[in-house]
PDB file of N, CA, C and O in Angstrom, chain B, residues numbered from 101:
ATOM      1  N   UNK B 101       0.821  -1.196   0.000  1.00  0.00           N
ATOM      2  CA  UNK B 101       0.000   0.000   0.000  1.00  0.00           C
ATOM      3  C   UNK B 101       0.858   1.249   0.000  1.00  0.00           C
ATOM      4  O   UNK B 101       0.482   2.252  -0.607  1.00  0.00           O
ATOM      5  N   UNK B 102       1.993   1.215   0.660  1.00  0.00           N
ATOM      6  CA  UNK B 102       2.853   2.397   0.739  1.00  0.00           C
ATOM      7  C   UNK B 102       3.435   2.731  -0.628  1.00  0.00           C
ATOM      8  O   UNK B 102       3.637   3.906  -0.936  1.00  0.00           O
ATOM      9  N   UNK B 103       3.709   1.724  -1.454  1.00  0.00           N
ATOM     10  CA  UNK B 103       4.279   2.004  -2.772  1.00  0.00           C
ATOM     11  C   UNK B 103       3.284   2.718  -3.662  1.00  0.00           C
ATOM     12  O   UNK B 103       3.679   3.496  -4.530  1.00  0.00           O
ATOM     13  N   UNK B 104       1.983   2.464  -3.461  1.00  0.00           N
ATOM     14  CA  UNK B 104       0.960   3.170  -4.238  1.00  0.00           C
ATOM     15  C   UNK B 104       0.907   4.641  -3.863  1.00  0.00           C
ATOM     16  O   UNK B 104       0.766   5.503  -4.730  1.00  0.00           O
ATOM     17  N   UNK B 105       1.018   4.923  -2.597  1.00  0.00           N
ATOM     18  CA  UNK B 105       1.019   6.312  -2.140  1.00  0.00           C
ATOM     19  C   UNK B 105       2.240   7.044  -2.683  1.00  0.00           C
ATOM     20  O   UNK B 105       2.141   8.198  -3.099  1.00  0.00           O
ATOM     21  N   UNK B 106       3.386   6.376  -2.680  1.00  0.00           N
ATOM     22  CA  UNK B 106       4.598   6.994  -3.237  1.00  0.00           C
ATOM     23  C   UNK B 106       4.443   7.240  -4.727  1.00  0.00           C
ATOM     24  O   UNK B 106       4.883   8.272  -5.235  1.00  0.00           O
ATOM     25  N   UNK B 107       3.818   6.301  -5.436  1.00  0.00           N
ATOM     26  CA  UNK B 107       3.599   6.461  -6.859  1.00  0.00           C
ATOM     27  C   UNK B 107       2.686   7.641  -7.145  1.00  0.00           C
ATOM     28  O   UNK B 107       2.933   8.400  -8.082  1.00  0.00           O
ATOM     29  N   UNK B 108       1.645   7.805  -6.361  1.00  0.00           N
ATOM     30  CA  UNK B 108       0.725   8.935  -6.531  1.00  0.00           C
ATOM     31  C   UNK B 108       1.451  10.251  -6.284  1.00  0.00           C
ATOM     32  O   UNK B 108       1.297  11.198  -7.055  1.00  0.00           O
ATOM     33  N   UNK B 109       2.237  10.317  -5.220  1.00  0.00           N
ATOM     34  CA  UNK B 109       2.978  11.538  -4.905  1.00  0.00           C
ATOM     35  C   UNK B 109       3.984  11.847  -6.013  1.00  0.00           C
ATOM     36  O   UNK B 109       4.120  13.003  -6.414  1.00  0.00           O
ATOM     37  N   UNK B 110       4.684  10.842  -6.508  1.00  0.00           N
ATOM     38  CA  UNK B 110       5.652  11.032  -7.572  1.00  0.00           C
ATOM     39  C   UNK B 110       4.969  11.518  -8.850  1.00  0.00           C
ATOM     40  O   UNK B 110       5.483  12.407  -9.529  1.00  0.00           O
ATOM     41  N   UNK B 111       3.828  10.946  -9.174  1.00  0.00           N
ATOM     42  CA  UNK B 111       3.081  11.365 -10.364  1.00  0.00           C
ATOM     43  C   UNK B 111       2.647  12.818 -10.252  1.00  0.00           C
ATOM     44  O   UNK B 111       2.776  13.581 -11.208  1.00  0.00           O
ATOM     45  N   UNK B 112       2.139  13.200  -9.102  1.00  0.00           N
ATOM     46  CA  UNK B 112       1.724  14.592  -8.885  1.00  0.00           C
ATOM     47  C   UNK B 112       2.915  15.529  -8.997  1.00  0.00           C
ATOM     48  O   UNK B 112       2.808  16.604  -9.588  1.00  0.00           O
ATOM     49  N   UNK B 113       4.042  15.133  -8.438  1.00  0.00           N
ATOM     50  CA  UNK B 113       5.245  15.955  -8.506  1.00  0.00           C
ATOM     51  C   UNK B 113       5.705  16.137  -9.949  1.00  0.00           C
ATOM     52  O   UNK B 113       6.049  17.248 -10.352  1.00  0.00           O
ATOM     53  N   UNK B 114       5.715  15.067 -10.725  1.00  0.00           N
ATOM     54  CA  UNK B 114       6.129  15.151 -12.128  1.00  0.00           C
ATOM     55  C   UNK B 114       5.183  16.044 -12.921  1.00  0.00           C
ATOM     56  O   UNK B 114       5.633  16.886 -13.698  1.00  0.00           O
ATOM     57  N   UNK B 115       3.883  15.870 -12.735  1.00  0.00           N
ATOM     58  CA  UNK B 115       2.911  16.700 -13.453  1.00  0.00           C
ATOM     59  C   UNK B 115       3.053  18.167 -13.074  1.00  0.00           C
ATOM     60  O   UNK B 115       2.912  19.044 -13.926  1.00  0.00           O
ATOM     61  N   UNK B 116       3.328  18.437 -11.820  1.00  0.00           N
ATOM     62  CA  UNK B 116       3.516  19.814 -11.376  1.00  0.00           C
ATOM     63  C   UNK B 116       4.740  20.425 -12.036  1.00  0.00           C
ATOM     64  O   UNK B 116       4.700  21.577 -12.468  1.00  0.00           O
ATOM     65  N   UNK B 117       5.821  19.672 -12.120  1.00  0.00           N
ATOM     66  CA  UNK B 117       7.042  20.176 -12.757  1.00  0.00           C
ATOM     67  C   UNK B 117       6.824  20.429 -14.240  1.00  0.00           C
ATOM     68  O   UNK B 117       7.262  21.452 -14.767  1.00  0.00           O
ATOM     69  N   UNK B 118       6.154  19.512 -14.912  1.00  0.00           N
ATOM     70  CA  UNK B 118       5.936  19.653 -16.350  1.00  0.00           C
ATOM     71  C   UNK B 118       5.033  20.847 -16.649  1.00  0.00           C
ATOM     72  O   UNK B 118       5.346  21.660 -17.519  1.00  0.00           O
ATOM     73  N   UNK B 119       3.935  20.954 -15.944  1.00  0.00           N
ATOM     74  CA  UNK B 119       3.025  22.069 -16.200  1.00  0.00           C
ATOM     75  C   UNK B 119       3.634  23.386 -15.743  1.00  0.00           C
ATOM     76  O   UNK B 119       3.360  24.429 -16.336  1.00  0.00           O
ATOM     77  N   UNK B 120       4.442  23.356 -14.713  1.00  0.00           N
ATOM     78  CA  UNK B 120       5.114  24.576 -14.265  1.00  0.00           C
ATOM     79  C   UNK B 120       6.130  25.060 -15.274  1.00  0.00           C
ATOM     80  O   UNK B 120       6.256  26.265 -15.494  1.00  0.00           O
ATOM     81  N   UNK B 121       6.866  24.135 -15.897  1.00  0.00           N
ATOM     82  CA  UNK B 121       7.861  24.512 -16.911  1.00  0.00           C
ATOM     83  C   UNK B 121       7.170  25.100 -18.131  1.00  0.00           C
ATOM     84  O   UNK B 121       7.644  26.088 -18.692  1.00  0.00           O
ATOM     85  N   UNK B 122       6.060  24.510 -18.549  1.00  0.00           N
ATOM     86  CA  UNK B 122       5.334  25.036 -19.709  1.00  0.00           C
ATOM     87  C   UNK B 122       4.778  26.419 -19.416  1.00  0.00           C
ATOM     88  O   UNK B 122       4.815  27.293 -20.282  1.00  0.00           O
ATOM     89  N   UNK B 123       4.267  26.632 -18.221  1.00  0.00           N
ATOM     90  CA  UNK B 123       3.729  27.938 -17.862  1.00  0.00           C
ATOM     91  C   UNK B 123       4.834  28.987 -17.783  1.00  0.00           C
ATOM     92  O   UNK B 123       4.623  30.144 -18.147  1.00  0.00           O
ATOM     93  N   UNK B 124       6.000  28.586 -17.313  1.00  0.00           N
ATOM     94  CA  UNK B 124       7.112  29.516 -17.207  1.00  0.00           C
ATOM     95  C   UNK B 124       7.583  29.965 -18.583  1.00  0.00           C
ATOM     96  O   UNK B 124       8.039  31.098 -18.739  1.00  0.00           O
ATOM     97  N   UNK B 125       7.479  29.098 -19.580  1.00  0.00           N
ATOM     98  CA  UNK B 125       7.895  29.436 -20.927  1.00  0.00           C
ATOM     99  C   UNK B 125       6.790  30.143 -21.703  1.00  0.00           C
ATOM    100  O   UNK B 125       7.011  30.544 -22.846  1.00  0.00           O
ATOM    101  N   UNK B 126       5.628  30.304 -21.125  1.00  0.00           N
ATOM    102  CA  UNK B 126       4.536  30.970 -21.806  1.00  0.00           C
ATOM    103  C   UNK B 126       3.797  30.072 -22.794  1.00  0.00           C
ATOM    104  O   UNK B 126       3.087  30.578 -23.664  1.00  0.00           O
ATOM    105  N   UNK B 127       3.946  28.764 -22.682  1.00  0.00           N
ATOM    106  CA  UNK B 127       3.264  27.840 -23.574  1.00  0.00           C
ATOM    107  C   UNK B 127       1.897  27.519 -22.995  1.00  0.00           C
ATOM    108  O   UNK B 127       1.778  26.854 -21.966  1.00  0.00           O
ATOM    109  N   UNK B 128       0.884  27.997 -23.668  1.00  0.00           N
ATOM    110  CA  UNK B 128      -0.477  27.778 -23.193  1.00  0.00           C
ATOM    111  C   UNK B 128      -1.365  27.386 -24.366  1.00  0.00           C
ATOM    112  O   UNK B 128      -1.160  27.859 -25.484  1.00  0.00           O
ATOM    113  N   UNK B 129      -2.343  26.532 -24.122  1.00  0.00           N
ATOM    114  CA  UNK B 129      -3.265  26.157 -25.196  1.00  0.00           C
ATOM    115  C   UNK B 129      -3.970  27.390 -25.753  1.00  0.00           C
ATOM    116  O   UNK B 129      -4.372  28.279 -25.002  1.00  0.00           O
ATOM    117  N   UNK B 130      -4.113  27.435 -27.061  1.00  0.00           N
ATOM    118  CA  UNK B 130      -4.807  28.547 -27.695  1.00  0.00           C
ATOM    119  C   UNK B 130      -3.914  29.704 -28.084  1.00  0.00           C
ATOM    120  O   UNK B 130      -4.364  30.605 -28.792  1.00  0.00           O
ATOM    121  N   UNK B 131      -2.663  29.714 -27.646  1.00  0.00           N
ATOM    122  CA  UNK B 131      -1.727  30.768 -28.011  1.00  0.00           C
ATOM    123  C   UNK B 131      -0.831  30.306 -29.147  1.00  0.00           C
ATOM    124  O   UNK B 131      -0.715  29.110 -29.415  1.00  0.00           O
ATOM    125  N   UNK B 132      -0.203  31.256 -29.807  1.00  0.00           N
ATOM    126  CA  UNK B 132       0.675  30.935 -30.934  1.00  0.00           C
ATOM    127  C   UNK B 132       1.877  30.127 -30.456  1.00  0.00           C
ATOM    128  O   UNK B 132       2.416  30.364 -29.375  1.00  0.00           O
ATOM    129  N   UNK B 133       2.279  29.181 -31.274  1.00  0.00           N
ATOM    130  CA  UNK B 133       3.463  28.375 -30.970  1.00  0.00           C
ATOM    131  C   UNK B 133       4.711  29.213 -31.197  1.00  0.00           C
ATOM    132  O   UNK B 133       4.704  30.109 -32.041  1.00  0.00           O
ATOM    133  N   UNK B 134       5.772  28.943 -30.466  1.00  0.00           N
ATOM    134  CA  UNK B 134       7.025  29.662 -30.712  1.00  0.00           C
ATOM    135  C   UNK B 134       7.634  29.225 -32.040  1.00  0.00           C
ATOM    136  O   UNK B 134       7.360  28.127 -32.524  1.00  0.00           O
ATOM    137  N   UNK B 135       8.451  30.079 -32.619  1.00  0.00           N
ATOM    138  CA  UNK B 135       9.118  29.733 -33.877  1.00  0.00           C
ATOM    139  C   UNK B 135      10.046  28.544 -33.680  1.00  0.00           C
ATOM    140  O   UNK B 135      10.605  28.359 -32.599  1.00  0.00           O
ATOM    141  N   UNK B 136      10.207  27.755 -34.706  1.00  0.00           N
ATOM    142  CA  UNK B 136      11.112  26.612 -34.681  1.00  0.00           C
ATOM    143  C   UNK B 136      12.506  27.136 -34.990  1.00  0.00           C
ATOM    144  O   UNK B 136      12.722  27.781 -36.016  1.00  0.00           O
ATOM    145  N   UNK B 137      13.435  26.860 -34.110  1.00  0.00           N
ATOM    146  CA  UNK B 137      14.786  27.401 -34.275  1.00  0.00           C
ATOM    147  C   UNK B 137      15.803  26.295 -34.505  1.00  0.00           C
ATOM    148  O   UNK B 137      16.969  26.418 -34.128  1.00  0.00           O
ATOM    149  N   UNK B 138      15.350  25.213 -35.127  1.00  0.00           N
ATOM    150  CA  UNK B 138      16.253  24.094 -35.403  1.00  0.00           C
ATOM    151  C   UNK B 138      17.334  24.543 -36.370  1.00  0.00           C
ATOM    152  O   UNK B 138      17.091  25.374 -37.245  1.00  0.00           O
ATOM    153  N   UNK B 139      18.508  24.000 -36.212  1.00  0.00           N
ATOM    154  CA  UNK B 139      19.616  24.381 -37.055  1.00  0.00           C
ATOM    155  C   UNK B 139      19.581  23.761 -38.439  1.00  0.00           C
ATOM    156  O   UNK B 139      20.141  24.329 -39.377  1.00  0.00           O
ATOM    157  N   UNK B 140      18.934  22.602 -38.594  1.00  0.00           N
ATOM    158  CA  UNK B 140      19.020  21.883 -39.859  1.00  0.00           C
ATOM    159  C   UNK B 140      17.689  21.223 -40.195  1.00  0.00           C
ATOM    160  O   UNK B 140      17.086  20.560 -39.351  1.00  0.00           O
ATOM    161  N   UNK B 141      17.239  21.407 -41.423  1.00  0.00           N
ATOM    162  CA  UNK B 141      16.045  20.742 -41.923  1.00  0.00           C
ATOM    163  C   UNK B 141      16.493  19.661 -42.880  1.00  0.00           C
ATOM    164  O   UNK B 141      17.375  19.906 -43.703  1.00  0.00           O
ATOM    165  N   UNK B 142      15.920  18.476 -42.804  1.00  0.00           N
ATOM    166  CA  UNK B 142      16.402  17.356 -43.601  1.00  0.00           C
ATOM    167  C   UNK B 142      15.661  17.243 -44.939  1.00  0.00           C
ATOM    168  O   UNK B 142      16.304  17.145 -45.983  1.00  0.00           O
ATOM    169  N   UNK B 143      14.339  17.254 -44.930  1.00  0.00           N
ATOM    170  CA  UNK B 143      13.582  16.944 -46.147  1.00  0.00           C
ATOM    171  C   UNK B 143      12.877  18.134 -46.782  1.00  0.00           C
ATOM    172  O   UNK B 143      12.009  17.935 -47.632  1.00  0.00           O
ATOM    173  N   UNK B 144      13.213  19.353 -46.407  1.00  0.00           N
ATOM    174  CA  UNK B 144      12.555  20.515 -47.001  1.00  0.00           C
ATOM    175  C   UNK B 144      13.389  21.761 -46.739  1.00  0.00           C
ATOM    176  O   UNK B 144      14.381  21.733 -46.011  1.00  0.00           O
ATOM    177  N   UNK B 145      12.956  22.847 -47.354  1.00  0.00           N
ATOM    178  CA  UNK B 145      13.547  24.143 -47.037  1.00  0.00           C
ATOM    179  C   UNK B 145      13.087  24.533 -45.634  1.00  0.00           C
ATOM    180  O   UNK B 145      12.114  23.983 -45.118  1.00  0.00           O
ATOM    181  N   UNK B 146      13.781  25.471 -45.029  1.00  0.00           N
ATOM    182  CA  UNK B 146      13.405  25.945 -43.696  1.00  0.00           C
ATOM    183  C   UNK B 146      12.008  26.578 -43.754  1.00  0.00           C
ATOM    184  O   UNK B 146      11.734  27.393 -44.634  1.00  0.00           O
ATOM    185  N   UNK B 147      11.136  26.205 -42.826  1.00  0.00           N
ATOM    186  CA  UNK B 147       9.766  26.701 -42.776  1.00  0.00           C
ATOM    187  C   UNK B 147       9.528  27.489 -41.496  1.00  0.00           C
ATOM    188  O   UNK B 147      10.253  27.328 -40.515  1.00  0.00           O
ATOM    189  N   UNK B 148       8.515  28.338 -41.511  1.00  0.00           N
ATOM    190  CA  UNK B 148       8.110  29.074 -40.310  1.00  0.00           C
ATOM    191  C   UNK B 148       6.801  28.475 -39.790  1.00  0.00           C
ATOM    192  O   UNK B 148       6.179  27.642 -40.450  1.00  0.00           O
ATOM    193  N   UNK B 149       6.402  28.907 -38.615  1.00  0.00           N
ATOM    194  CA  UNK B 149       5.135  28.438 -38.043  1.00  0.00           C
ATOM    195  C   UNK B 149       3.965  28.800 -38.957  1.00  0.00           C
ATOM    196  O   UNK B 149       3.049  27.996 -39.128  1.00  0.00           O
ATOM    197  N   UNK B 150       3.982  29.987 -39.541  1.00  0.00           N
ATOM    198  CA  UNK B 150       2.880  30.384 -40.429  1.00  0.00           C
ATOM    199  C   UNK B 150       2.840  29.514 -41.689  1.00  0.00           C
ATOM    200  O   UNK B 150       1.762  29.285 -42.236  1.00  0.00           O
ATOM    201  N   UNK B 151       3.997  29.024 -42.163  1.00  0.00           N
ATOM    202  CA  UNK B 151       4.012  28.109 -43.306  1.00  0.00           C
ATOM    203  C   UNK B 151       3.351  26.773 -42.963  1.00  0.00           C
ATOM    204  O   UNK B 151       2.803  26.112 -43.844  1.00  0.00           O
ATOM    205  N   UNK B 152       3.399  26.378 -41.710  1.00  0.00           N
ATOM    206  CA  UNK B 152       2.884  25.079 -41.273  1.00  0.00           C
ATOM    207  C   UNK B 152       1.453  25.140 -40.759  1.00  0.00           C
ATOM    208  O   UNK B 152       0.879  24.100 -40.438  1.00  0.00           O
ATOM    209  N   UNK B 153       0.866  26.318 -40.673  1.00  0.00           N
ATOM    210  CA  UNK B 153      -0.473  26.470 -40.113  1.00  0.00           C
ATOM    211  C   UNK B 153      -1.480  25.609 -40.885  1.00  0.00           C
ATOM    212  O   UNK B 153      -1.530  25.637 -42.114  1.00  0.00           O
ATOM    213  N   UNK B 154      -2.275  24.849 -40.136  1.00  0.00           N
ATOM    214  CA  UNK B 154      -3.307  24.007 -40.719  1.00  0.00           C
ATOM    215  C   UNK B 154      -2.811  22.647 -41.188  1.00  0.00           C
ATOM    216  O   UNK B 154      -3.585  21.859 -41.731  1.00  0.00           O
ATOM    217  N   UNK B 155      -1.534  22.365 -40.986  1.00  0.00           N
ATOM    218  CA  UNK B 155      -0.971  21.080 -41.389  1.00  0.00           C
ATOM    219  C   UNK B 155      -0.647  20.236 -40.169  1.00  0.00           C
ATOM    220  O   UNK B 155      -0.450  20.760 -39.073  1.00  0.00           O
ATOM    221  N   UNK B 156      -0.595  18.932 -40.365  1.00  0.00           N
ATOM    222  CA  UNK B 156      -0.142  18.024 -39.320  1.00  0.00           C
ATOM    223  C   UNK B 156       1.381  18.027 -39.371  1.00  0.00           C
ATOM    224  O   UNK B 156       1.967  17.841 -40.438  1.00  0.00           O
ATOM    225  N   UNK B 157       2.023  18.236 -38.228  1.00  0.00           N
ATOM    226  CA  UNK B 157       3.480  18.358 -38.179  1.00  0.00           C
ATOM    227  C   UNK B 157       4.036  17.315 -37.217  1.00  0.00           C
ATOM    228  O   UNK B 157       3.557  17.183 -36.090  1.00  0.00           O
ATOM    229  N   UNK B 158       5.034  16.584 -37.657  1.00  0.00           N
ATOM    230  CA  UNK B 158       5.725  15.607 -36.823  1.00  0.00           C
ATOM    231  C   UNK B 158       7.115  16.140 -36.537  1.00  0.00           C
ATOM    232  O   UNK B 158       7.893  16.381 -37.461  1.00  0.00           O
ATOM    233  N   UNK B 159       7.432  16.325 -35.267  1.00  0.00           N
ATOM    234  CA  UNK B 159       8.767  16.740 -34.862  1.00  0.00           C
ATOM    235  C   UNK B 159       9.462  15.542 -34.254  1.00  0.00           C
ATOM    236  O   UNK B 159       8.940  14.920 -33.328  1.00  0.00           O
ATOM    237  N   UNK B 160      10.621  15.217 -34.762  1.00  0.00           N
ATOM    238  CA  UNK B 160      11.380  14.082 -34.245  1.00  0.00           C
ATOM    239  C   UNK B 160      12.675  14.618 -33.639  1.00  0.00           C
ATOM    240  O   UNK B 160      13.483  15.237 -34.330  1.00  0.00           O
ATOM    241  N   UNK B 161      12.860  14.378 -32.362  1.00  0.00           N
ATOM    242  CA  UNK B 161      14.027  14.882 -31.649  1.00  0.00           C
ATOM    243  C   UNK B 161      14.997  13.729 -31.416  1.00  0.00           C
ATOM    244  O   UNK B 161      14.589  12.645 -31.001  1.00  0.00           O
ATOM    245  N   UNK B 162      16.256  13.957 -31.678  1.00  0.00           N
ATOM    246  CA  UNK B 162      17.300  12.964 -31.469  1.00  0.00           C
ATOM    247  C   UNK B 162      18.300  13.499 -30.476  1.00  0.00           C
ATOM    248  O   UNK B 162      18.530  14.706 -30.395  1.00  0.00           O
ATOM    249  N   UNK B 163      18.883  12.612 -29.735  1.00  0.00           N
ATOM    250  CA  UNK B 163      19.970  12.970 -28.844  1.00  0.00           C
ATOM    251  C   UNK B 163      20.998  11.859 -28.876  1.00  0.00           C
ATOM    252  O   UNK B 163      20.652  10.689 -29.035  1.00  0.00           O
ATOM    253  N   UNK B 164      22.212  12.209 -28.730  1.00  0.00           N
ATOM    254  CA  UNK B 164      23.295  11.229 -28.701  1.00  0.00           C
ATOM    255  C   UNK B 164      24.027  11.395 -27.387  1.00  0.00           C
ATOM    256  O   UNK B 164      24.318  12.519 -26.976  1.00  0.00           O
ATOM    257  N   UNK B 165      24.319  10.326 -26.742  1.00  0.00           N
ATOM    258  CA  UNK B 165      25.009  10.483 -25.473  1.00  0.00           C
ATOM    259  C   UNK B 165      25.584   9.211 -24.939  1.00  0.00           C
ATOM    260  O   UNK B 165      26.194   9.210 -23.869  1.00  0.00           O
TER     261      UNK B 165
END
C-alpha cells in the first residue's frame, strides 16, 4: 500500500514540474506556438510556423550520449 502512495505523490510531482515549466515558458493552449529554431532541416527548405499552419506536423528529436 505504501508504494501506491509513493507512486501517486511522484506522479503529482512530475505533473507539477511539467506544467510549471510550460507555464514559465509561456506555452499555453490557444496561443501561438514559438518559432522553430532548429539548425538543420532534412527533407525541405526551412519553414516558419505560419508556413505550417493548418498542417499536421511531426517533430522528431534525437539525442546522442
